[in-house]
Backbone as CSV, one residue per row, in Angstrom:
resi,resn,N_x,N_y,N_z,CA_x,CA_y,CA_z,C_x,C_y,C_z
1,UNK,0.868,-1.077,-0.082,-0.393,-0.091,0.244,0.250,1.028,0.039
2,UNK,0.834,2.346,-1.257,2.208,3.485,-0.699,0.989,4.124,-1.296
3,UNK,-0.600,4.202,-0.551,-1.397,5.549,-0.310,-1.973,5.586,1.004
4,UNK,-1.412,6.632,2.159,-2.295,6.426,2.977,-3.358,7.914,3.219
5,UNK,-4.229,7.469,2.980,-5.265,9.409,2.884,-5.408,9.200,4.833
6,UNK,-5.827,10.063,5.479,-6.574,10.951,6.575,-7.863,10.076,6.300
7,UNK,-7.033,9.722,8.161,-8.575,8.306,8.897,-8.718,9.118,10.121
8,UNK,-10.279,9.586,10.069,-11.507,10.332,11.397,-11.827,8.942,12.189
9,UNK,-11.010,8.767,13.775,-11.464,7.969,14.263,-12.225,9.148,15.430
10,UNK,-13.894,9.482,15.352,-14.544,9.758,15.935,-15.029,9.074,16.937
11,UNK,-14.809,9.413,18.226,-15.124,8.492,19.907,-16.295,9.578,20.422
12,UNK,-17.470,9.258,20.553,-18.650,9.936,20.933,-17.961,9.054,23.344
13,UNK,-18.279,10.207,23.593,-17.928,9.636,24.983,-19.135,10.075,26.025
14,UNK,-19.495,9.040,26.922,-20.488,9.326,28.116,-19.994,8.826,29.180
15,UNK,-19.945,9.712,30.227,-19.436,8.871,31.536,-18.708,7.199,31.320
16,UNK,-17.459,7.880,30.320,-16.382,6.725,30.084,-15.020,6.619,30.738
17,UNK,-15.109,7.332,31.876,-14.124,7.120,32.883,-13.154,5.513,32.806
18,UNK,-14.178,4.570,32.880,-13.338,3.313,33.444,-12.655,2.796,31.761
19,UNK,-13.102,3.584,30.985,-12.390,2.022,30.251,-12.354,3.632,28.805
20,UNK,-12.243,4.836,28.690,-11.677,5.907,27.633,-9.867,5.839,28.282
21,UNK,-9.265,5.922,29.014,-7.869,5.669,28.162,-7.175,5.158,27.417
22,UNK,-7.822,3.505,28.169,-7.585,2.044,27.767,-7.701,2.648,25.865
23,UNK,-9.342,2.901,25.943,-9.244,2.887,24.145,-8.329,4.215,23.545
24,UNK,-8.345,5.014,23.985,-7.185,6.098,23.734,-5.698,5.090,23.634
25,UNK,-5.379,4.336,24.286,-3.878,3.634,24.236,-3.780,2.790,23.166
26,UNK,-4.905,2.282,22.972,-5.609,1.220,21.480,-5.181,1.986,20.543
27,UNK,-6.402,3.262,20.387,-5.672,4.089,18.905,-4.682,4.623,19.027
28,UNK,-3.631,4.988,19.938,-2.172,5.211,19.798,-1.178,3.890,19.122
29,UNK,-1.661,2.681,19.438,-1.377,1.783,19.140,-1.423,1.616,17.604
30,UNK,-2.253,1.936,17.227,-2.090,1.291,15.732,-1.278,1.624,14.775
31,UNK,-1.283,0.462,14.025,-0.005,0.634,13.168,-0.192,1.178,12.017
32,UNK,-1.297,2.219,11.644,-1.458,2.877,10.642,-1.729,4.106,11.586
33,UNK,-0.592,5.275,10.668,-0.284,6.700,11.505,-0.929,7.705,11.044
34,UNK,-1.746,7.672,9.843,-2.015,8.990,9.462,-3.819,9.025,9.932
35,UNK,-3.538,9.359,11.238,-5.169,9.689,11.512,-5.144,11.035,12.812
36,UNK,-6.340,11.202,12.933,-6.648,12.757,13.478,-8.014,11.935,14.721
37,UNK,-8.518,11.819,15.848,-9.130,11.248,16.792,-9.660,12.360,17.220
38,UNK,-10.697,12.399,17.289,-11.863,13.623,17.642,-12.812,12.753,18.493
39,UNK,-13.134,13.061,19.807,-13.857,13.175,21.197,-14.932,14.207,21.338
40,UNK,-15.666,13.149,21.318,-16.633,14.243,21.601,-17.906,13.915,23.221
41,UNK,-17.682,14.637,24.025,-17.733,14.476,25.213,-19.506,15.036,25.675
42,UNK,-20.155,13.363,25.859,-21.592,13.792,25.271,-22.246,14.416,26.599
43,UNK,-22.305,15.072,26.922,-22.971,15.530,28.909,-22.520,14.545,29.721
44,UNK,-20.777,13.980,30.560,-20.423,13.321,31.002,-20.894,14.091,32.729
45,UNK,-21.148,13.285,33.359,-21.014,13.925,34.517,-20.032,12.984,36.060
46,UNK,-18.966,12.101,35.427,-17.860,11.629,35.674,-16.546,12.324,34.901
47,UNK,-15.272,11.549,35.771,-14.233,12.008,35.134,-14.019,12.254,33.735
48,UNK,-14.603,11.577,33.011,-14.461,11.541,31.176,-13.905,13.216,30.711
49,UNK,-14.675,14.084,31.460,-13.225,15.468,31.107,-11.894,15.661,30.768
50,UNK,-11.920,15.272,32.179,-10.407,15.104,32.832,-9.698,14.147,32.292
51,UNK,-10.182,13.170,31.639,-9.235,12.066,31.178,-9.187,12.855,29.899
52,UNK,-9.982,13.698,29.213,-9.772,14.059,27.685,-8.968,14.976,28.013
53,UNK,-8.650,16.284,28.613,-8.230,16.882,28.858,-6.556,16.370,29.012
54,UNK,-6.206,15.434,29.567,-4.980,15.242,29.992,-4.394,14.578,27.912
55,UNK,-5.218,14.549,27.352,-4.363,13.899,26.173,-5.072,15.052,25.081
56,UNK,-5.013,16.403,25.927,-5.567,17.056,24.778,-4.803,17.594,23.563
57,UNK,-3.482,17.501,23.625,-1.950,17.513,22.692,-2.074,16.515,21.579
58,UNK,-3.116,15.515,21.415,-3.263,13.977,20.929,-4.361,14.240,20.335
59,UNK,-5.166,15.058,20.549,-6.750,14.564,19.874,-7.476,15.710,20.016
60,UNK,-8.628,16.047,18.895,-9.495,17.271,19.165,-10.678,16.997,20.187
61,UNK,-11.039,17.718,21.072,-11.694,17.511,21.960,-13.459,18.545,21.587
62,UNK,-14.346,18.050,21.493,-16.052,18.633,21.316,-16.731,18.345,22.813
63,UNK,-17.709,19.255,23.206,-18.652,18.810,24.061,-19.950,19.206,23.428
64,UNK,-20.945,18.492,24.243,-22.352,19.082,23.948,-22.992,18.403,25.176
65,UNK,-24.716,19.059,25.532,-24.931,18.367,26.159,-25.702,16.820,26.248
66,UNK,-25.599,16.706,26.774,-26.216,14.840,26.715,-27.164,14.414,26.328
67,UNK,-27.012,14.707,24.228,-28.359,13.976,23.110,-27.839,12.478,22.635
68,UNK,-26.878,11.929,23.581,-26.539,11.132,22.762,-25.656,10.438,21.586
69,UNK,-25.431,9.101,21.282,-23.990,8.492,20.898,-24.183,9.372,19.038
70,UNK,-25.378,9.084,19.103,-25.629,9.381,17.056,-25.494,11.287,17.096
71,UNK,-25.788,12.079,18.089,-25.895,13.347,18.320,-24.037,13.337,18.025
72,UNK,-23.290,12.859,19.292,-22.076,12.811,19.318,-21.263,12.965,18.205
73,UNK,-21.639,11.455,17.587,-21.005,10.831,16.358,-21.050,11.605,14.888
74,UNK,-22.204,12.401,14.956,-22.488,13.276,13.744,-22.007,14.573,13.970
75,UNK,-21.866,15.269,15.221,-20.768,16.576,15.748,-19.616,16.385,15.155
76,UNK,-19.134,14.975,15.809,-17.395,15.153,15.234,-17.440,14.813,13.704
77,UNK,-18.210,14.330,13.428,-18.078,14.377,11.724,-17.777,15.445,11.133
78,UNK,-18.862,16.553,11.488,-18.688,17.625,11.184,-17.648,18.118,11.281
79,UNK,-16.736,17.911,12.037,-15.141,18.782,12.624,-14.127,17.461,12.434
80,UNK,-14.215,16.565,11.482,-13.535,15.801,11.091,-13.139,16.114,9.513
81,UNK,-11.597,15.454,8.884,-11.382,16.465,7.518,-10.771,14.712,7.225
82,UNK,-10.964,13.084,7.713,-10.369,12.284,6.988,-11.201,12.188,5.674
83,UNK,-10.298,11.394,4.948,-11.056,11.014,3.371,-11.963,9.557,3.527
84,UNK,-11.573,8.427,5.007,-12.251,7.496,5.963,-12.305,8.039,7.117
85,UNK,-13.748,7.303,7.421,-13.616,7.645,9.233,-14.686,6.572,10.183
86,UNK,-14.329,6.040,11.392,-14.387,5.207,11.917,-14.802,5.796,13.421
87,UNK,-16.135,4.811,13.552,-16.970,5.639,14.622,-16.370,4.779,15.324
88,UNK,-15.552,5.058,17.045,-15.141,3.957,17.888,-15.686,4.327,19.251
89,UNK,-16.248,3.319,19.126,-16.955,3.176,20.922,-15.750,3.692,22.129
90,UNK,-16.282,3.895,23.273,-14.996,4.018,23.948,-14.779,3.541,24.879
91,UNK,-15.338,2.103,24.923,-15.025,0.750,25.840,-14.061,-0.106,24.603
92,UNK,-13.669,-0.401,23.750,-13.320,-1.582,22.926,-11.847,-1.608,22.792
93,UNK,-11.352,-2.631,22.492,-10.331,-3.462,22.541,-10.159,-3.353,20.908
94,UNK,-9.147,-2.465,20.532,-8.899,-2.802,19.261,-7.604,-3.609,18.823
95,UNK,-7.412,-4.762,17.816,-6.459,-5.169,16.968,-5.285,-4.356,16.371
96,UNK,-4.451,-4.193,16.924,-3.250,-3.093,16.372,-3.429,-3.185,15.118
97,UNK,-3.712,-4.089,13.960,-3.797,-3.615,13.011,-4.731,-3.443,11.781
98,UNK,-5.948,-2.911,13.041,-7.393,-2.975,12.778,-7.428,-1.690,11.572
99,UNK,-7.172,-0.616,11.503,-7.212,0.336,10.674,-6.733,-0.226,9.542
100,UNK,-5.286,-0.587,9.431,-4.344,-0.951,8.534,-4.707,-1.990,7.494
101,UNK,-5.515,-2.981,8.623,-6.301,-3.870,7.214,-7.692,-3.757,6.560
102,UNK,-8.164,-2.540,7.170,-9.814,-1.874,6.654,-9.325,-1.094,5.574
103,UNK,-8.386,-0.537,5.628,-8.448,0.562,4.682,-7.629,-0.214,3.650
104,UNK,-6.940,-1.145,3.901,-5.888,-1.397,2.866,-7.303,-2.098,1.819
105,UNK,-8.218,-3.086,2.455,-8.959,-3.825,1.563,-10.622,-3.048,0.666
106,UNK,-10.103,-1.446,1.398,-10.933,-0.576,1.010,-10.007,0.214,-0.377
107,UNK,-8.878,0.515,0.219,-8.170,0.918,-0.926,-8.449,-0.163,-2.222
108,UNK,-8.538,-1.214,-1.997,-8.168,-2.518,-2.962,-9.806,-2.522,-3.832
109,UNK,-10.662,-2.050,-3.284,-12.082,-2.146,-3.370,-13.167,-1.112,-3.399
110,UNK,-12.271,-0.222,-4.495,-12.577,1.436,-4.688,-14.304,1.428,-4.442
111,UNK,-14.963,0.467,-5.064,-16.904,-0.137,-5.398,-17.804,-0.003,-4.148
112,UNK,-16.706,-0.152,-3.005,-17.605,-0.721,-1.933,-17.484,0.587,-0.586
113,UNK,-18.550,1.060,-0.138,-18.169,2.004,1.281,-17.838,1.849,2.524
114,UNK,-17.964,0.974,3.130,-17.226,0.610,4.008,-16.993,-0.712,4.199
115,UNK,-15.986,-0.672,5.663,-15.193,-2.180,5.619,-15.834,-2.760,6.903
116,UNK,-16.003,-3.990,7.236,-16.300,-4.266,8.647,-16.127,-5.826,8.872
117,UNK,-16.022,-6.125,10.671,-15.329,-7.516,10.269,-15.790,-7.729,11.384
118,UNK,-14.969,-9.433,11.539,-15.655,-9.898,12.928,-15.295,-9.438,14.112
119,UNK,-16.336,-9.791,15.104,-15.646,-9.200,16.561,-15.966,-9.997,17.832
120,UNK,-15.524,-9.507,18.767,-16.507,-10.403,20.007,-16.888,-9.503,20.799
121,UNK,-18.238,-9.808,21.263,-19.524,-8.577,21.990,-19.272,-10.073,23.472
122,UNK,-18.645,-9.259,24.506,-18.449,-9.770,25.793,-18.333,-11.469,25.807
123,UNK,-18.593,-12.669,25.812,-18.040,-13.723,25.642,-18.234,-14.183,24.269
124,UNK,-19.295,-13.643,23.247,-19.675,-14.147,22.301,-18.677,-13.745,20.956
125,UNK,-17.918,-14.848,20.388,-17.837,-14.156,18.813,-18.609,-13.898,17.697
126,UNK,-18.291,-12.867,17.176,-19.594,-12.874,16.181,-18.449,-13.214,14.801
127,UNK,-18.457,-14.389,14.030,-17.726,-14.889,12.510,-18.703,-14.267,11.462
128,UNK,-18.534,-13.601,11.126,-19.606,-12.869,9.719,-19.212,-13.104,8.583
129,UNK,-19.933,-12.915,7.289,-19.931,-13.225,6.450,-19.739,-12.225,5.040
130,UNK,-19.397,-12.387,4.039,-19.651,-11.867,2.984,-20.948,-10.369,2.815
131,UNK,-20.958,-9.580,2.230,-21.934,-7.988,2.652,-23.388,-9.112,2.264
132,UNK,-24.473,-8.877,2.002,-25.352,-9.943,1.868,-26.223,-8.857,2.563
133,UNK,-26.992,-8.276,1.230,-27.914,-7.028,1.234,-29.411,-7.083,1.446
134,UNK,-29.998,-8.379,1.394,-31.496,-9.125,1.518,-31.049,-9.677,3.260
135,UNK,-29.929,-10.320,3.237,-30.110,-10.130,4.706,-30.125,-8.908,5.748
136,UNK,-28.902,-7.944,5.415,-28.998,-6.865,6.031,-30.554,-5.857,6.396
137,UNK,-31.515,-5.929,5.363,-32.671,-5.765,5.376,-33.418,-5.725,6.835
138,UNK,-33.380,-7.584,6.908,-33.718,-8.492,8.096,-33.267,-8.494,9.434
139,UNK,-31.559,-8.170,9.055,-30.890,-8.818,10.133,-29.225,-7.629,10.464
140,UNK,-29.863,-7.416,11.602,-28.499,-5.991,12.177,-27.076,-7.342,12.859
141,UNK,-26.797,-7.050,11.441,-25.108,-8.013,11.610,-23.703,-6.808,11.171
142,UNK,-23.559,-6.322,11.228,-22.783,-5.549,10.966,-22.636,-4.092,11.679
143,UNK,-21.449,-3.640,12.270,-21.343,-3.073,13.714,-21.120,-1.655,13.179
144,UNK,-21.005,-0.943,14.416,-20.544,0.673,14.595,-19.053,0.700,13.612
145,UNK,-18.365,-0.127,14.273,-17.281,-0.177,14.180,-16.519,-0.217,12.569
146,UNK,-17.149,0.092,11.944,-16.990,-0.106,10.835,-16.175,1.091,9.817
147,UNK,-15.240,0.720,8.891,-14.334,2.334,8.263,-15.338,2.590,6.900
148,UNK,-15.672,3.672,6.911,-16.351,4.341,5.625,-16.294,5.298,4.995
149,UNK,-16.338,5.511,4.293,-15.420,6.035,3.162,-16.563,7.743,3.443
150,UNK,-15.709,8.961,3.755,-16.489,10.125,3.852,-17.248,10.390,3.261
151,UNK,-17.082,10.280,1.582,-18.307,10.481,0.821,-19.609,9.494,0.393
152,UNK,-19.275,8.731,1.213,-20.658,7.918,1.469,-21.466,7.826,2.857
153,UNK,-20.898,8.662,3.870,-21.978,8.599,5.071,-22.663,9.676,4.867
154,UNK,-23.844,9.227,5.254,-24.909,10.240,5.021,-25.881,10.370,6.419
155,UNK,-24.867,10.244,8.015,-25.246,10.449,8.648,-26.610,10.078,9.923
156,UNK,-25.866,9.825,10.685,-26.575,8.637,12.399,-28.039,9.652,12.394
157,UNK,-29.445,8.447,12.223,-30.667,9.392,12.622,-29.923,9.639,13.678
158,UNK,-30.916,10.836,14.373,-30.538,11.285,16.001,-31.714,10.886,16.839
159,UNK,-33.252,11.245,16.049,-33.920,10.214,16.684,-33.863,8.957,17.568
160,UNK,-33.772,7.712,16.644,-33.393,6.101,17.295,-32.422,6.462,18.275
161,UNK,-33.224,5.412,19.784,-32.035,5.623,20.565,-31.112,3.923,20.532
162,UNK,-32.210,3.009,19.947,-31.601,1.769,19.579,-31.105,1.683,17.615
163,UNK,-30.301,0.923,17.383,-30.240,0.249,15.946,-29.504,0.969,15.493
164,UNK,-29.213,2.503,15.455,-28.561,4.039,14.774,-27.835,2.866,13.562
165,UNK,-26.874,2.333,13.835,-26.271,1.733,12.998,-26.715,0.830,12.405
166,UNK,-27.804,0.365,12.197,-28.394,-0.433,10.682,-28.866,0.136,10.641
167,UNK,-29.916,0.982,11.423,-30.735,1.991,10.160,-29.717,2.762,8.775
168,UNK,-28.339,3.052,9.873,-26.830,3.824,8.443,-26.792,2.692,7.028
169,UNK,-26.758,1.821,7.832,-26.084,0.348,6.455,-27.513,0.825,5.862
170,UNK,-29.047,0.644,5.585,-30.081,0.083,5.494,-29.840,1.131,4.632
171,UNK,-30.053,2.549,5.319,-30.049,3.801,4.453,-29.314,3.954,3.047
172,UNK,-28.072,3.702,3.821,-26.450,3.399,2.505,-27.477,2.615,1.562
173,UNK,-27.826,1.334,2.146,-28.073,0.343,1.133,-28.909,0.897,0.031
174,UNK,-29.766,1.398,0.694,-31.245,2.538,-0.346,-30.487,3.037,-1.406
175,UNK,-29.423,3.957,-1.197,-28.435,4.575,-2.220,-27.661,3.886,-2.968
176,UNK,-27.640,2.324,-2.665,-26.712,1.832,-3.730,-24.842,1.078,-3.097
177,UNK,-25.009,1.738,-2.054,-24.068,1.868,-1.111,-23.513,0.417,-0.434
178,UNK,-22.154,-0.268,-0.467,-22.545,-1.947,-0.399,-21.430,-1.944,0.677
179,UNK,-21.154,-2.576,1.495,-19.836,-2.639,2.574,-19.205,-4.040,2.127
180,UNK,-17.676,-4.281,2.346,-16.903,-5.475,2.152,-16.491,-5.839,3.529
181,UNK,-16.602,-7.294,3.595,-16.685,-7.889,4.844,-14.874,-8.293,5.063
182,UNK,-14.218,-7.692,6.351,-13.249,-8.462,6.648,-13.121,-9.151,7.086
183,UNK,-12.564,-11.012,7.203,-12.839,-12.292,7.478,-11.535,-12.628,8.681
184,UNK,-11.857,-11.626,9.637,-11.048,-11.387,10.943,-11.839,-10.464,12.066
185,UNK,-11.621,-11.110,13.071,-11.902,-10.489,14.665,-10.921,-9.218,15.048
186,UNK,-11.252,-7.900,14.496,-10.574,-6.921,14.821,-10.805,-5.900,16.064
187,UNK,-11.699,-6.449,16.725,-12.314,-5.820,18.206,-12.814,-6.776,18.784
188,UNK,-13.390,-6.198,20.035,-13.456,-6.698,21.027,-14.259,-5.103,21.917
189,UNK,-15.823,-5.627,22.140,-16.433,-5.158,23.302,-17.210,-5.597,24.146
190,UNK,-16.951,-5.268,25.361,-17.574,-5.539,26.421,-19.034,-5.861,26.654
191,UNK,-19.796,-6.730,27.686,-21.151,-6.949,27.450,-22.315,-5.552,27.376
192,UNK,-21.460,-4.431,28.166,-22.501,-3.671,28.374,-22.278,-2.792,28.241
193,UNK,-21.712,-2.397,26.241,-20.531,-1.907,25.551,-22.300,-1.405,25.010
194,UNK,-22.759,0.394,24.688,-23.808,1.078,24.381,-23.800,1.230,23.167
195,UNK,-22.973,1.260,22.623,-22.600,1.514,21.155,-23.551,0.041,20.488
196,UNK,-23.371,-1.142,20.977,-23.837,-2.242,20.349,-25.474,-2.146,20.461
197,UNK,-25.975,-2.304,19.374,-27.856,-2.125,19.515,-28.299,-3.130,20.188
198,UNK,-29.109,-2.579,21.121,-29.769,-3.602,21.461,-31.366,-3.944,21.058
199,UNK,-32.409,-5.015,21.654,-33.801,-4.546,21.153,-34.343,-3.801,21.605
200,UNK,-35.077,-2.937,20.498,-36.082,-2.244,21.382,-37.590,-1.950,20.075
201,UNK,-38.453,-2.317,20.832,-39.648,-2.313,19.896,-40.080,-0.944,19.009
202,UNK,-39.816,-0.059,19.890,-40.128,0.998,19.464,-39.630,1.251,17.567
203,UNK,-38.287,1.416,18.487,-37.102,1.599,17.248,-37.012,0.863,15.755
204,UNK,-38.025,-0.784,15.963,-38.220,-1.224,15.215,-39.341,-1.701,14.165
205,UNK,-39.902,-0.516,15.031,-41.344,-0.417,14.209,-40.854,0.834,13.492
206,UNK,-40.389,1.337,14.050,-40.112,3.101,13.201,-38.793,2.671,12.141
207,UNK,-37.852,2.015,11.997,-37.639,1.285,11.264,-38.118,0.691,9.938
208,UNK,-39.104,-0.134,10.221,-40.105,-1.130,9.588,-40.473,0.291,8.700
209,UNK,-41.414,1.013,9.300,-42.085,2.218,8.767,-41.212,3.228,7.779
210,UNK,-39.949,2.877,8.031,-39.268,4.232,7.125,-38.961,2.901,5.524
211,UNK,-38.752,1.875,6.084,-38.777,0.543,4.956,-40.139,0.907,4.011
212,UNK,-41.283,1.058,4.079,-42.056,0.789,3.401,-42.440,1.720,2.415
213,UNK,-42.001,3.308,3.037,-41.730,4.586,2.564,-41.634,4.159,1.000
């Protein structure tokens, strides 16, 4: 690989004092070096702000009243400059070559909008499969922790409390934009990770209504 585009890593932070420093260390340890790190403090009331300030020479910090992860991600995106973006939860463990592997995959496949990978959630490993648009309509199998081309990102729906990632992938699919699978586990998330969508009937109904329009 002889082209190293800027990648923006955007971290929504809400009361992340127990995990944030470790996640930042994981990002600093990435083998891919041309990155900018943007952290959005989503109205935290713990020591998240103090931890972010300790890293102010290495990251860009923004803050907002507590409006949720989707609003924080969208705000971070507005202040980013990368040709590619990764929305990173504040409590993940990343393979040190995660960014390098994903960007290489996308550069080799210019027709794909984003790259997703296998991952571990709590004690459970999720070994995924090649992109399947029909399956995506019915099943939320792609994590927010995917590397996305800036030109293809269309924003998170801030009115949704759950399934924001699934909603994004389906709206992108409706525009003809598909992802590509990297067949390795590139990150781990704890069982209480707030960025992994959980079942919520009201949001499922909202997504189905949008589909039928």
